[in-house]
N, C-alpha and C positions, 0 to 999 in steps of 0.2 A: 504494500499499500504505500502511495507516495503522499507524503505530508504536505501541506499548503504553506506556501511561504509568500506573505504580502509585503511588497515594497511599497512606499509612501506615494500617494497621488500628489499632483501640485497643487490641487485646490482642497486639501482636506481640512484647512483651518477656517476659512471665511464662509462656507456655505454658498459660495456664489452660484454654483451650479444649482443647487437646490432652490434658490431664489430667482433664477434667470427669467421665469415667466412672471415674476410677481414685482418686478421693479417698480411698475406704475402703482402699486397699492401697499406700499410700506406704511405700517402704522407708527413705528418707532424707529428713528434714526439717530445715533450718536456718531459725532465726527470729532476724533481726538480730545475726548472728554478727560479733563484732568482735574483732580482735587488734591490740594496740598493741606497737611498739618504741620505747623512749625517747620516748613520748608520741605518736608518729605512727602512725595506724592503717594497718597494711599489709593488713588484711582489714577492711573498712568497711561494717558493717551489711548483710551478705549474707544474703537470704532466698530460700530455693530448696526445691523438692520434687522429688525423683527416684522414679519409680513403680518399682514391684517388677518385677524383670527387665529393666530398662531399661540400655542403655549410654549413659552420659552422658559427654560429654567437656568438661573445662574447659580453655580455650584462652586463651593470653595470652602476652605477652612476658615475657621475664626480669625479676622483681621485681613483677609484677602482683599477687602474693598467692595464686595459685593452689595452690603447693605448700604453703603455711602452712595454707590452708583445708583440703586434703586431710590433713594431718598433725593438725588439729584433730579431724577426723572419727575417726580412728584413736585420737586420745587420746595421741599423741606429742607434741603442743603444747597447753598450756592457752589457753582463750580467755579474754578479758576481760569480754566482754558477750555476751548471748544465750543460745541454747538449740539444742542437737542432738539429735535423735531418730532412733532406728533402729528400724524395725518397730514403732513406736508407743511405744517405751520411751525415756525421757529418760536419755542417757548422758552428758551434760555432764560429770559429775563421776565416771564410772565408770572403773575400772581399764582400759587398753588391751587387756589379756588377756581381760576379760570382756565386750568389746563385740561380740564375734562378726564381727570384721573380718579380712580377709586383705590384706596390703600388700607390694607389689612395689616395690623401689626402681630407680633408674636403673642404679646399679653394682652389680647382682646381690645383694650382702651375703650371699653363701654362706658357710658355715663352710669355709675353705680345708682344714683338716685332717681333715674327715669326708668320707666317701664320698656319693655321690648318694643312695644310699638312706638314709643317716642324716640327710642334710640335709632330705629330704622327710618322714621320720618324726619329725623333732625336735619339731614342735609337738604330735603325737599322744603322744609320750612322755612329755612334762611334763604332759599332761592325763591321763596313767594309762591310756590306751588298750592293751589287751592286744596282745601281739607279733603273734598271728595276724592281728587286724584291722588292725595297722598295715601289715603285709606285703601284704594284700590291698589295702588303700587306696593303697599305693605303686604296685603294679602297674597299678591302674586309671588313675592320673595319668600314669605314664610312658607308657601306651599312649595315652593322650589327647593328650599333648603329642609324640608321636612319638619317644620316647627309649627304647622297649623295649631291654632287654638292657644297659643302661649303668649298672645299680644300684651296680656296685663300683667305678666309675671316681671319680677326684678331679675337683674343679672345674677344676684346671690342666690336665686331659687333654681337656677339652672347648672348642669354639669359643665365642666370644662370645653368638652366637645360641643355642647349645645350653644354656649357662650360664643364660640369661634364661628359657628354657623351664623349667628346673629350679626357677628362683625362682617362677615362676608355678604350678607344680605344688606346691611347698612352701606357698605362700600359700593354696591351695585344699584342702591336706591336712585340716584340721579343720572342712571343710565350713562355710565362713564365709556369713553371709547377705549380706555386702557385700564386694566385691573391689576394692581401691584400687591404682591404678597410677600411679607417679610418674614421668614421662618414661622408661618402661621400654625404649624403642627408640633412645633418643639417642646411645648409644655404639656403635652397630652400623652397619655400612656399607649402602647403600641396597638391594642386593638382599636381604640377610638381613632388613632392616627390613620389607620388603614380605612375606616368607614368614612372618615372625613375627606381623605384624599379622593376617594371614588365619588363623594358628593360634589367636591369642587371641580373635578374633571367633567362630571355629568353636565353641572350648571353651565361650565365654561363652552362646552360643546353645543349645548343647547341655545345659548345666546349668542356664541360667536364672537365673544369679547376677546380682543388681544390682551394675553396676560403674561406677565413676568413673575415668576416666583423665585425666591432667593432660599437657598438651603445649604447645609453642610452634609446632607444625607444622600449617599449614593443611590440606595434603593428608592428613595422618594423621587429621586431625579429621573431614574429609569422608568418608573411607573407613571410618571405624569408627562414628560416633556415630549413635544415634537422635535425640539432640539434643545441640546444643552450647550452652555457655555461655561468653560471651566475657568475660574479666576485664582490667581496666586500672586501674592505681593503686589496688588494693584493692577495687574495686567491681565487681560483677557488672553489666556493661552490659546485656546482652541474653541471652536464651535462645530457641532455636528449632530446628526440623529445619534441617539443612544448606542445602537449596535456599532455604528461606525466608529464612535469615540472609543468603545470598548475594544473592538476587534483591531482597529487600525489608528491607535493614538500616534501623535507626532512628536510627543515630549516625553521625558522620563517621568516628569511630575504627573502628566495624565494618565500614563500607563500605570502607575502605582496607586493613584488616588482613586481610580475607577476600579475597585477590586484588586485582588492579589495579583502579583505578577512576578515571574522570575526574570530578571534582567540579566543576560548573558553577552559576554564578548563573542563576536564572530569575526570571521575573515572572508572577505570576497576572493573566492578561488577563481572564478571565471565571471564574465558578465551575466552568467545565468545560473551559478551556483554560489552557495554560501556554506563555509565550514563551521560548524559549532560543536565543541568537544570533538566526539568521534564521528559525528554525524555530517554528511554532505547532503545538503538540501537543495533541490532544484526549486526554483521559484514558479510561481503560478503564471498561467498564459497572460494575465493581466499585469504583469510585474513591470517595474520601470527601473532596471538596473542603472539607467544613466542618472537617477536621482540620487545616488549614493556615490560619491566620489572617493571616499577613503578606503584603504584596505581593511582597516580595523572598523567594525560596526557594532552597534548595541541592538540586540535583539530582545524581543518580548515574547516569552512563552507563559501563557497562563497555566495554572495548576491543573486545570481540566484537560488541558491538551498534551499531557505527558501520560504515556502508556507504561505500564507495569507489568514484568513477567519475571518468573522465577530464573530463566535463563535467557540470554541476549538472543539465541537462536530462535526462540519462540516469538519474539517481537515482531509485530506487522508492520512497524515503522523502523526509520533509521535509528541506530542507538547512540543516544548521548554519552552513555557510559555506564558502568556498574557501580552501585554504591551500597550504603547501609542504612536501615531506618534508623533514626534517632528517636522519634517521638511519633505517637499517634493520638488522635483525638477524635471523638464521637460527636457528630453535629446533626443527629437525626437522619435525615435522607442523605446525608453527604458526609463522608468521613475525610480527615485531613491527616496528612503524613508529612514529616520533615525528613528529607532523605539527603545524607552527605555523599557526594561523589569524590573519590579520592583524586590526589594530583596527578596520579598516573593517567587519568582520562583526558588531561589537558582541557578541562572543561573550566572557564574562567568566569566568575562573576563580574557584572559591570557596575555593581554596586558594593560598597563596603559593608561586612557584617560586624555587628558589635560582638565582641569576643565575651563580654560579661552577660550578654543576653543567652548566648548559645556556647556555653563553657566546654561542651563535649565535642566541638567542632575540631578537627584534625588539622595541622598547619597545611596550608595549601589546598586544603578540600573546598568543595563549592556546595554551598547549601541550596537545595531546591524543595519548594512546596509543591505538593501534590494533593488534588483532590479527586475522589472516586465515589460512585454512587454506592448505595447500601448493597445492591445486588452484587456489585464488583467485589465489594469486600467480603461478602459471604462467600463468593467463589473461590477468593484467595485471601484467607485471613493473614494479617501480618502483625508482628510485635516489634518492639525496639530491639535492635540487635540483628534482625534478619537482613540477609543480602538480598539485593534485588538489581535487575536490569532495567534501564529507563530508555523508553523510546519517545520520539517527538512527533505528534500527529500534525502541529501546525506552529509556525511562529511568524512574528512580524518584525520587519528590520525598521528600526527608528532612522529617521533622517538627521538625527543629530550628529554634528562633525565632533562634538567633544564626548568621546568614548572613554577616555581617562587622561590622567595628568601624569606628565613626567618632569620631575624637578631636575635642572641641570645646575650643579654648584661646584666650587672647588674643595668645599669641605662639608661634613655632615651637619656642622653648626650653621653653616650658610643655607643649607636646605631648610633647616628648622625656622631660621629668620624668614626666609621666603614664604613658608607656610603661615607664618603668624602675621604677616602684612595683611592690612584690613580687606583689601580686594580679594586676594587669594584665600584667606580664610573663610569669606563669605561665599565663595564659588565653591569651595571644598565642601563646606558644610551643607550647601543647598543641593548641590548636585549628587552628592554622595558617590561620585565616580572613583574608580580604583586610582590609587597613587603609586608611582614608582619614582625611583631616583637615580641619577648617574653622578658620580663624584669625579670630577675631571680638574686637575691642577691647571692645565693648560689646555686651550680650545683646540681639539683635534677631533671635530665631529665624527661620531660613528654613524655613518650612513644608514645602515640596517636599523638600529635602535631608533634614531630620529624619525624614519619613515614609517614606522608601526606605531609611534605615539600619537594620541589623540590631540592633546595640547601640550606643548613645551613650554616650561616656565623658567625664566631666568632672572637673575638680578641685573638690572641695567645700569646700575652705578658704576660710573667709570668706564664704561664700554664705548666703543667706538662704533659708527656705521658701518665700518668693514667687518667687525666681528659679528654684528647682527646679520649682515648680508651672507657671511660665511655660514652661519647656522641655518639661514633659510636655503641657501643653495645646496646644503648638505642634507636636506630632508625635513626640516623643521617647517612644514607647510602652514602649520598654525602656532604662532610663537607670541607668547605673553611676556613683556619686558617690564618688570616692576622695580623701579628704583627705590631705594631706602626712603622711608619717611612718606611715602605716598598714601594719601588719604582714601577712603572708600568714596569712588566716583558718585556724584549726583547727576552727572551729565556724561553722555556718550556722543562723541564728536566723530563722525565718519566721513572719511574722504577717499576716493578713488581717483588716481590720476585719469585724465580724460581719455587716454587709450588703454586703460588696464580693464579688465573684464571685472564685473562687479558681483557675479553669482555666488561664488564662495564666499567672498567677503560678507555679504548680507545674510547668507546661511549662518555663519559663525556668529555674527552680531545677535541674530535672532535667538540663536541657542543660548547664548550667554547673559543677555540683557534681561531675560526672564528671571535670573536669579538675583539680580540687584535692583534697588529702588533708584532708578536713573532715567532721566528722559534722553531719548535717542535722536540725534539730528543729523541728516545726511547733507553734506555741505558740498557745493560746487564754487570754485573761484575762476572768474574770468577776467581778463585784461580791462582796465578802465576804458581804453579806446576800441573796444570791441564793437563791431558793426551790428546792426540790428538783426541780421540773418543769424550771427553767431549767438546773440543773445537768446533768440527764439531756439536755437537747437540746444543750448544749455539748460533753458528752463525746461524744455520738453524732456531732456534727460533726467532732471530732477523728478518731474511728475510721473515719468515712465517707471523709474526706480522704486518711487513709493508704492504705485500700484502693483508693480510685480512682487515687491516684499510682502505687501499685505495678502495678495492672492497666494503666494507660494508658502509664506511662513507665518501668516496671520499678526504680523507685527506693523503697526502703523507709525511710520517714520514722520518725524517734523522735517522740513526742508529749509535751506537756507542758501540763497544766492548771493555771493559776495563779490566785491570788485577789487582788483589789486593784485600784488604778488601773493601767491599761495603760502608761502612760509610766513609772512607777515600777519596775513588775515587769520590763519590756523592759530598762530600764537596769540593774537588778540582775543580770539574767540575762547581759546583754553584758558586764559588769564582772567576769566570772570570770577565772580564771587564764590561759586560753588566747584568743588574739585571735579576733574574731568578726566575720562579715559579716551585716549586717541586711538582710533582704528583706522588701519589704512589698507587697501587691497593693492597688492603689486604683483608684477610679472617680470619677466625677463631673466637674464643670466645674472651672476654674482655681481659683474661690474654695474649692471644696469639697476639692479637693487640698491646697491650703495650710492650710486649717483641720485636716486629718487629720494632716499632718506636724507641725504646731504641737502638736496635743492628744496625739499618741502618741510622736513622735520628736523634739521639740523639742531636747532635749539633745544630739543629733547635730549641732546647729549653733553649739554652743558653740565658742569659740576654741581649746581645747585637745582637742577630741574627735578621737579617732583610728580610729573605726569606719567603714569603707566602708559604703554604702548602696545597694542594688539595688531599683529601683522597676519595677513591672510594671503598665502602665496597660491596663485592660480597655475604656475608652471612657466616654461620658456615661452617667449613670443613665437608665433609662427614666422617662419623665414620670410614669406612675403611681406609680412607686417614690419618685421624688423628692418627690411631693406629699404623702406620709405620713410622710417623714423629718424 
């Protein structure tokens, strides 16, 4: 049996294809919405379109920015940047009452001294709706939420689930064009939550009201949503239909946040095959091998997609390796196992494992989570200590270019200092990617080691452009240079020379910027004496890049067009009040790389410079292009 291997589609984040026929009927549109608290963006350049009648769920952990974004739609929180439109009308600065929005809070927010009837009619009363129409609307809504006959009761006389039904009815009383639900089921027990979810979904379908619900509960999101948007650190990471996000996530965070996932390092053996452990997997017919440019990739294997057998010869799918059961647990209809696969299988985890949580894990072993049905467990009982073979039915290749970190420094102490710098510490903690290190007293780059690394990290203090160019030319396609004393960036400034390919640089930016609270700006610089045609071309390049990054990676960049010398303009921009990370996309041979660094970013190599630099190398220039440059 051949397992399925899915490679990422180019439009997996924005849902653009899903909405292609609905462009003219958008109910809600955000454009680069940003909200800051004390200078830190808690909602960071969110761009999103929600179709008329759609049930959209914003899913994220506490502090991800989802409730702040919801309150921004309602007008309960002012935004600092961007635009919000409802039904084609810009409401960014419109009074909350005049936005045509209904809002349901987590803790009901009912008027405790008013009857249920008065609570539901409140919004109609302040809008001057006649009493007869108010009563008629109230009866309709109580019937809709299955609370007929409870008009005269007080909120204290109702259960929590009944009170939340009243809150939904009140939010719908004035027939809003948009219904917003902020964790409406969080304070209820499991059974009532399930019943109320069903009620809300039925009401929404019957009325056709465009709805956005905020939750941290994945099961809730799966059961309610037409589409889900996952938020993390203020950014909207991905949007898509529930099954699409679960089966084909684009980021590590989404893969692990939407259910359990084994993240494993793989290697692209050919354009059509990926090697994971001992298994060689053919990709499916809809594969996109061109979307993965690195030889080292991160793969997602869901626990239910792992096959177990007593012996590898019995497996119906390619064998990942053989291991030992560490732990079993019973979950009713589904059983869960933790299995360690020894170092000899060459199976490598793409995420670090906490040794304190799993003290029995052998050095170099890989820990896998496996689930199986009750019937499978009865057919092959397993206990801790049993040996087992593991096959893979299906896997998905993540498009992230940051598969691991390689620290390169002259001493072990220098490596530790690098890891403690604020930017690196944040990335390491947030990505949980594998870490390795190379101690080199003098730079004599080991080509094979550098080419297999996801992101090479070096101390930029005292280095020259020639040294950096040498590292890039010898295989460090993604290189993070961090000088001592560099602060955690609040801004990311991206620049690609006019003739350099941008695709790989933008993919790298999209992967890393999700892990830091920073605003990303793509900058183009042109001569002050540029003619109109040149200005038009540069501006079109900016806008095309923004659209492409949003379509391919779900990241909405800000854009800025500057005039003057590239080096001077980038220095002026980087010297702003907030710390900045410089990103540069480059190509060419070693001499061309060095020349580009000296020309555009020479000031980064001054003794007192404190800006980190992220380089993305796309390879040598085509001979035909190099000949005319």
